[in-house]
C-alpha positions in Angstrom: -19.1 47.9 61.5 -17.0 51.1 61.7 -17.2 53.9 59.2 -13.8 53.1 57.7 -14.8 49.4 57.3 -18.0 50.5 55.6 -16.0 52.8 53.3 -13.5 50.0 52.6 -16.3 47.7 51.4 -17.4 50.3 48.9 -14.0 51.1 47.3 -13.8 49.9 43.7 -10.3 48.7 42.5 -9.0 47.9 39.1 -10.2 44.9 37.1 -8.0 42.1 35.9 -8.0 43.5 32.4 -7.1 47.0 33.6 -4.2 45.6 35.6 -3.0 43.7 32.5 -3.2 47.0 30.5 -1.2 48.8 33.3 1.5 46.1 33.3 1.8 45.8 29.5 2.0 49.6 29.0 4.5 49.9 31.9 6.9 47.3 30.5 6.6 48.3 26.8 7.4 51.9 27.5 10.2 50.9 29.9 11.9 48.5 27.5 11.6 50.9 24.5 13.0 53.8 26.5 15.8 52.0 28.3 17.4 49.1 26.3 19.6 51.2 24.0 20.8 53.4 26.9 21.7 50.3 29.0 23.5 48.6 26.1 25.5 51.8 25.4 26.4 52.2 29.1 27.4 48.6 29.5 29.1 48.4 26.1 27.1 45.3 25.2 25.3 44.2 22.1 21.8 45.7 21.8 20.2 42.3 21.1 21.9 40.8 24.2 20.4 43.5 26.4 17.1 43.4 24.6 16.7 39.6 25.3 17.7 40.2 28.9 15.2 43.0 29.2 12.5 40.8 27.8 13.3 38.1 30.3 13.4 40.5 33.2 10.2 42.2 31.9 8.3 38.9 31.9 9.3 38.3 35.5 8.4 41.8 36.4 5.0 41.6 34.8 4.1 38.5 36.7 5.3 40.0 40.0 3.7 43.4 39.1 0.3 41.9 38.7 0.3 40.2 42.1 2.1 43.0 43.9 -0.3 45.6 42.7 -3.3 43.4 43.6 -1.9 42.9 47.1 -1.0 46.6 47.5 -4.5 47.7 46.4 -6.0 45.2 48.8 -3.9 46.7 51.6 -5.0 50.2 50.6 -8.6 49.2 50.7 -8.3 47.5 54.0 -7.0 50.8 55.3 -9.9 52.7 53.8 -7.8 54.3 51.0 -8.7 54.4 47.4 -5.7 52.9 45.5 -5.9 55.4 42.5 -5.8 58.3 44.9 -2.7 57.4 46.8 -0.7 60.1 48.5 2.8 60.9 47.4 4.1 59.0 50.5 2.1 55.8 49.6 3.2 56.1 45.9 6.8 56.2 47.0 6.3 53.2 49.3 4.6 51.4 46.5 7.4 52.0 43.9 10.3 51.3 46.3 8.6 48.2 47.7 8.0 46.8 44.2 11.6 47.3 43.2 13.0 45.7 46.3 10.7 42.7 45.9 11.7 42.4 42.3 15.4 42.5 43.1 15.3 39.1 44.8 14.1 37.5 41.5 16.2 39.5 39.0 19.6 39.7 40.6 20.6 36.1 40.0 19.6 36.3 36.4 21.5 39.6 35.9 24.6 38.0 37.5 24.4 34.9 35.2 23.4 36.7 32.0 26.0 39.4 32.2 28.6 37.3 34.0 28.9 39.7 36.8 29.9 39.3 40.4 27.3 39.6 43.1 28.6 43.1 44.0 28.8 44.4 40.4 25.3 43.0 39.6 23.9 44.5 42.8 25.4 47.9 41.9 24.0 47.7 38.4 20.6 46.6 39.6 20.6 49.4 42.3 21.3 51.9 39.6 18.6 50.6 37.3 16.3 50.3 40.3 16.7 53.9 41.2 15.7 55.0 37.7 12.8 52.5 37.6 11.5 53.7 41.0 11.2 57.2 39.5 9.6 55.8 36.4 7.2 53.6 38.5 6.2 56.6 40.5 5.6 58.8 37.5 3.9 56.0 35.4 1.6 55.1 38.3 0.6 58.7 38.8 0.0 59.3 35.1 -1.9 56.0 34.7 -4.2 56.7 37.6 -5.0 60.1 36.1 -5.4 58.7 32.5 -7.5 55.8 33.7 -9.3 56.8 36.9 -11.7 54.4 38.7 -15.1 55.9 39.4 -16.0 55.4 43.0 -19.5 55.3 44.4 -20.7 58.3 46.4 -18.7 58.5 49.5 -20.4 57.9 52.8 -21.7 61.1 54.4 -20.3 61.3 57.9 -22.5 63.3 60.1 -21.3 65.1 63.2 -21.0 63.4 66.7 
């Protein structure tokens, strides 16, 4: 067993309840901070946008839970501690999530708002850009607010 494999086996990741807390906080803050702004920009009824936001949020929460679990698993397999991701890996994480989510949300946005594919895609890309920044900042803040204590790291002696 290599040193990185031994380290990977000792990395502790978030529990199911912790992942649920992450997802719920993420979505609640996002909905509260964005729905009125989106309704104003699109000149739509606030309730219409709120209902759409709740539907998209439900989809995003389900995907978020599994996406973060898989991304954490990948980090651990590479010997990285998920809560200590580099800026580069946080950017990959945020952009990857939004691109994955796009495949599920775009058809709903098209139908709900009666938009063409191009208009819905442009709207979704605009929203996605804002959410990528939010995802990056939220993930960083969450990891700092709720760190995962790791066991003592393996001491690597010289050659």
